[in-house]
C-alpha positions as CSV (number, residue, x, y, z in Angstrom):
1,M,-0.2,0.2,0.5
2,L,1.1,3.3,-0.9
3,T,1.1,6.6,0.7
4,I,0.3,10.0,-0.5
5,G,3.5,10.7,-1.8
6,Q,4.7,7.7,-2.8
7,L,0.8,7.9,-5.2
8,A,2.1,10.8,-6.5
9,A,5.3,9.7,-7.6
10,Y,4.0,6.8,-9.4
11,A,1.5,8.7,-11.4
12,G,3.8,12.2,-12.1
13,V,1.7,14.2,-10.0
14,T,2.1,16.5,-7.3
15,I,0.5,15.8,-3.5
16,R,-1.4,19.0,-4.5
17,A,-2.5,17.5,-7.2
18,V,-4.2,14.4,-5.2
19,R,-5.7,16.5,-3.1
20,H,-7.6,18.5,-5.3
21,Y,-9.3,15.3,-7.1
22,H,-9.9,14.4,-3.6
23,A,-11.9,18.2,-2.7
24,T,-13.8,17.7,-6.6
25,G,-14.7,14.0,-6.2
26,L,-12.3,12.8,-9.2
27,L,-9.9,10.3,-6.8
28,P,-11.8,8.8,-3.8
29,E,-9.9,9.2,-1.0
30,P,-9.4,5.9,0.5
31,G,-9.5,5.6,5.0
32,R,-6.9,6.0,6.8
33,D,-4.8,2.8,8.5
34,H,-4.2,2.6,12.4
35,S,-1.5,5.4,12.3
36,G,-4.0,8.1,10.7
37,Y,-2.4,8.0,7.5
38,R,-4.4,7.2,3.9
39,R,-3.1,4.2,2.2
40,Y,-3.4,3.5,-2.2
41,G,-3.3,0.6,-3.9
42,A,-2.7,-0.3,-7.6
43,A,-6.3,1.0,-8.6
44,A,-5.7,4.4,-7.2
45,V,-2.4,4.7,-9.5
46,V,-4.7,3.4,-12.0
47,D,-7.2,6.0,-11.8
48,L,-5.0,9.2,-11.1
49,I,-3.3,8.1,-14.2
50,R,-6.5,8.1,-16.3
51,I,-6.9,11.2,-14.8
52,R,-3.5,12.9,-15.9
53,T,-3.9,11.5,-19.2
54,L,-6.9,13.0,-19.6
55,A,-6.4,16.2,-18.0
56,E,-3.2,16.7,-20.1
57,A,-4.6,16.0,-23.4
58,G,-7.1,19.4,-22.4
59,A,-9.9,17.5,-21.3
60,P,-12.2,20.2,-18.4
61,L,-11.8,18.6,-15.1
62,A,-15.4,19.4,-15.1
63,R,-15.6,16.6,-18.1
64,V,-13.1,14.0,-16.8
65,R,-15.5,12.0,-14.2
66,E,-17.8,11.9,-17.6
67,L,-15.2,10.6,-19.4
68,L,-13.5,7.9,-16.7
69,A,-17.1,6.0,-17.0
70,A,-17.7,6.5,-20.7
71,E,-17.1,3.6,-22.9
72,G,-16.7,2.7,-26.6
73,D,-18.7,5.2,-28.9
74,E,-19.8,7.6,-26.0
75,F,-16.3,7.6,-25.2
76,A,-15.0,8.3,-28.9
77,A,-17.8,10.8,-29.0
78,A,-16.9,13.0,-25.6
79,V,-13.4,12.9,-26.9
80,A,-14.5,14.3,-30.5
81,D,-15.8,17.0,-28.6
82,I,-13.2,18.4,-26.6
83,D,-11.6,18.4,-29.9
84,R,-13.7,20.5,-31.8
85,R,-13.6,22.7,-28.6
86,L,-9.4,23.1,-28.5
87,Q,-9.4,23.5,-32.1
88,A,-11.3,26.5,-31.3
89,E,-9.1,27.3,-28.4
90,I,-6.4,27.3,-30.5
91,R,-7.6,29.6,-33.4
92,E,-8.6,32.1,-30.6
93,R,-5.2,32.1,-29.2
94,Q,-4.2,32.4,-32.8
95,R,-6.0,35.7,-33.2
96,H,-4.3,37.1,-29.3
97,R,-1.4,35.9,-31.2
98,E,-1.4,38.3,-34.4
99,R,-3.4,40.7,-32.1
100,I,-0.3,40.8,-29.9
101,A,2.3,41.2,-32.7
102,Q,0.1,43.9,-34.3
103,L,0.6,45.4,-30.4
104,A,4.4,45.2,-30.8
105,A,4.3,46.3,-34.6
106,G,3.1,49.7,-33.2
107,D,1.7,52.4,-35.5
108,S,0.3,48.7,-37.7
109,L,-1.6,48.3,-34.9
110,A,-4.9,50.7,-36.3
111,L,-3.3,51.6,-39.5
112,P,-4.0,50.1,-43.0
113,P,-0.2,48.9,-44.4
114,E,-0.7,52.4,-46.7
115,A,-0.9,54.8,-44.1
116,V,1.5,52.9,-42.3
117,A,3.8,53.4,-45.0
118,Y,3.3,56.7,-45.1
119,V,3.9,56.9,-41.0
120,D,7.4,55.4,-41.8
121,R,8.2,57.8,-44.8
122,M,6.7,60.8,-42.3
123,R,9.7,59.4,-40.3
124,E,12.4,59.1,-43.0
125,L,12.2,62.3,-44.5
126,G,12.7,64.0,-40.6
127,F,9.7,66.0,-39.6
128,P,8.7,65.6,-36.3
129,E,7.9,62.9,-34.1
130,R,4.6,65.3,-32.1
131,L,3.3,66.0,-35.9
132,I,3.4,62.3,-36.9
133,E,1.6,61.5,-33.8
134,I,-1.1,63.7,-34.9
135,E,-0.7,62.4,-39.0
136,R,-1.1,59.0,-37.3
137,D,-3.8,59.6,-34.8
138,S,-5.7,61.4,-37.8
139,W,-5.7,58.1,-39.9
140,I,-6.8,55.8,-38.1
141,L,-10.7,58.2,-36.6
142,I,-10.7,58.5,-41.1
143,S,-9.4,54.5,-41.3
144,A,-11.7,53.2,-38.5
145,Q,-14.8,55.4,-41.0
146,M,-13.3,55.2,-44.1
147,P,-11.6,52.0,-44.4
148,D,-12.3,51.7,-48.4
149,E,-11.0,55.2,-49.2
150,V,-7.7,55.0,-47.7
151,P,-5.2,54.2,-50.2
152,A,-6.9,56.7,-52.5
153,F,-6.4,59.3,-49.9
154,M,-2.6,57.5,-49.1
155,A,-1.7,57.9,-53.1
156,I,-2.1,61.8,-52.9
157,K,-0.3,62.2,-49.2
158,H,2.5,60.2,-50.2
159,A,2.3,62.5,-53.9
160,Q,3.0,65.6,-51.6
161,L,5.9,63.9,-49.2
162,E,7.7,63.1,-52.2
163,H,7.4,66.6,-53.8
164,E,9.8,68.6,-52.4
165,P,8.8,72.2,-52.9
166,L,5.1,70.5,-51.1
167,R,7.4,68.7,-48.6
168,K,9.3,71.9,-47.5
169,L,7.1,73.7,-46.3
170,Y,5.2,70.7,-44.9
171,L,8.6,70.6,-42.7
172,D,8.1,74.4,-42.4
173,C,4.5,74.1,-40.8
174,A,5.7,71.8,-38.2
175,G,7.1,74.4,-36.0
176,L,3.7,74.7,-35.3
177,A,4.6,72.0,-32.4
178,D,6.4,75.3,-30.0
179,C,4.0,77.9,-30.3
180,T,1.7,79.0,-27.7
181,P,-1.2,81.4,-28.9
182,D,1.1,84.5,-28.1
183,D,4.0,83.4,-29.6
184,P,5.4,86.2,-32.6
185,R,6.3,83.9,-35.0
186,L,2.3,82.5,-35.8
187,P,1.5,85.1,-38.1
188,Q,5.0,84.2,-40.4
189,L,4.0,80.7,-39.9
190,A,0.0,81.3,-41.5
191,D,1.9,83.1,-44.2
192,R,3.6,80.0,-45.0
193,M,0.6,77.6,-44.2
194,V,-0.8,80.4,-46.9
195,A,2.2,79.4,-49.2
196,F,1.6,75.7,-48.7
197,L,-1.6,75.5,-49.3
198,E,-1.1,77.8,-52.3
199,A,1.3,75.6,-53.7
200,A,-0.7,72.4,-53.4
201,G,-3.0,74.3,-55.4
202,A,-0.7,75.2,-58.1
203,T,1.5,71.7,-58.4
204,A,-1.2,69.8,-58.1
205,T,-2.0,68.5,-61.6
206,D,2.1,67.5,-61.6
207,V,2.4,66.1,-58.4
208,L,-0.8,63.8,-57.7
209,D,-2.0,61.0,-59.2
210,A,-5.5,62.3,-61.1
211,A,-7.5,59.0,-60.4
212,A,-6.6,58.9,-56.7
213,V,-7.8,62.5,-57.0
214,E,-10.6,61.5,-58.5
215,E,-11.3,58.9,-56.3
216,A,-11.1,61.1,-52.7
217,D,-13.2,63.7,-54.8
218,A,-15.6,60.8,-54.6
219,H,-16.2,59.7,-51.3
220,P,-15.2,63.5,-49.6
221,I,-14.7,62.8,-45.8
222,S,-18.4,64.0,-43.9
223,A,-18.5,66.8,-41.5
224,E,-18.7,65.0,-38.1
225,L,-15.5,63.3,-39.0
226,V,-13.6,66.8,-40.0
227,A,-15.1,68.5,-36.9
228,L,-13.5,65.2,-35.0
229,L,-9.9,65.8,-36.7
230,D,-10.0,69.7,-36.5
231,A,-11.1,69.3,-32.7
232,A,-8.1,66.5,-32.1
233,F,-5.7,68.9,-33.0
234,V,-6.3,71.9,-31.4
235,E,-6.5,69.5,-28.4
236,A,-2.8,68.9,-29.4
237,F,-1.6,72.0,-30.7
238,P,-2.1,75.3,-27.9
239,C,-2.2,77.8,-30.8
240,A,-4.7,76.4,-33.0
241,P,-7.3,78.9,-32.9
242,R,-5.0,81.7,-33.0
243,L,-3.7,79.9,-36.3
244,F,-7.0,79.1,-37.4
245,Q,-8.0,83.2,-36.9
246,L,-4.9,84.2,-38.6
247,L,-5.9,81.6,-41.5
248,A,-9.0,83.0,-41.7
249,E,-7.5,86.8,-42.0
250,R,-5.3,85.6,-45.1
251,G,-8.5,84.0,-47.0
252,F,-8.9,80.4,-45.3
253,T,-11.3,78.5,-43.3
254,G,-10.6,75.3,-41.4
255,W,-8.2,72.8,-41.5
256,T,-8.6,69.2,-42.2
257,D,-11.0,70.2,-45.3
258,I,-9.2,73.7,-45.0
259,R,-10.9,76.0,-48.8
260,R,-10.5,79.2,-49.6
261,T,-13.6,81.4,-47.9
262,D,-13.6,83.0,-51.5
263,P,-13.1,80.3,-53.7
264,A,-12.0,82.3,-56.6
265,G,-9.4,83.3,-55.1
266,R,-10.0,87.4,-54.9
């Protein structure tokens, strides 16, 4: 006859596991001998090995009792059901692994590949990280609402980045990150912004993919999303309200969907 420690060693489990199986009713508790110790026979070793084997195979303890009592077709059906559950869990865990990989990948967590490439290109070209973060967060919002339109928008944005005069103006505007509402540099930055907008309009036919422009124009960003993006910019840059005022004085309104107040340009 075996002690609980010997039983555990024979079956390849811990004494704690044996006690847990006693508590759950999977393994009957034997009576105590005259010295007050529980003693186990060979049948207990066999039962414990079967319990351990089923548990290691992924069978929930709640179903181990059923499996121990099942025979033939009933046992096969129960095992098949457990196998299906395990396969579902494997698929779910694989999805979790993919999500964790996305977390490790940074920007690709919530951005489509085209937008990730755009953000990466901004870093390569030396844009300040704060401005890149604003761009990234804006494209997260746009991608969530308009996923099918992102490739067309990104074709336009990539073309703007690769056009040197436009890129230089955009880099000049990056100075906004350091401005407060009373910063004396703001009027000059507003002038640069206007120059950027005018240059972009003057060179658009040479710089941009006409098909991408047509596709983007066919699916304009909603007024609600424009307002949300503008609000995000205001939250990130304390100088934004003053900048908007200066731009209005120079004939432009808005930010995400910035336009001339006089379409004819007078």
